[in-house]
C-alpha positions, -999 to 999 in steps of 0.1 A, spaced: -13 203 -34 -43 223 -28 -56 208 -66 -65 181 -56 -85 193 -25 -101 222 -51 -100 206 -87 -108 167 -86 -134 144 -109 -151 134 -82 -163 170 -68 -167 185 -106 -195 153 -111 -215 163 -82 -207 203 -84 -222 197 -124 -251 180 -104 -261 214 -85 -241 239 -108 -252 255 -144 -219 244 -170 -218 286 -163 -212 287 -127 -189 260 -129 -166 272 -158 -168 309 -126 -160 283 -100 -135 261 -118 -120 292 -138 -117 312 -102 -99 282 -83 -74 278 -109 -62 313 -114 -63 311 -77 -38 282 -72 -21 287 -99 -16 330 -83 -4 314 -54 22 288 -60 35 321 -74 33 342 -47 55 312 -29 78 314 -53 88 353 -51 91 346 -14 110 309 -8 134 327 -37 
């Protein structure tokens, strides 16, 4: 659910206009790694 909100093509198109490519790449990396980390955390808590 978080991935749909945080990482979407329309959002990247909008952010590309206001952010430098390097900053956008860092943003994508931080958001993606955060989503993965939260997923692993939920799996550990549920198991």
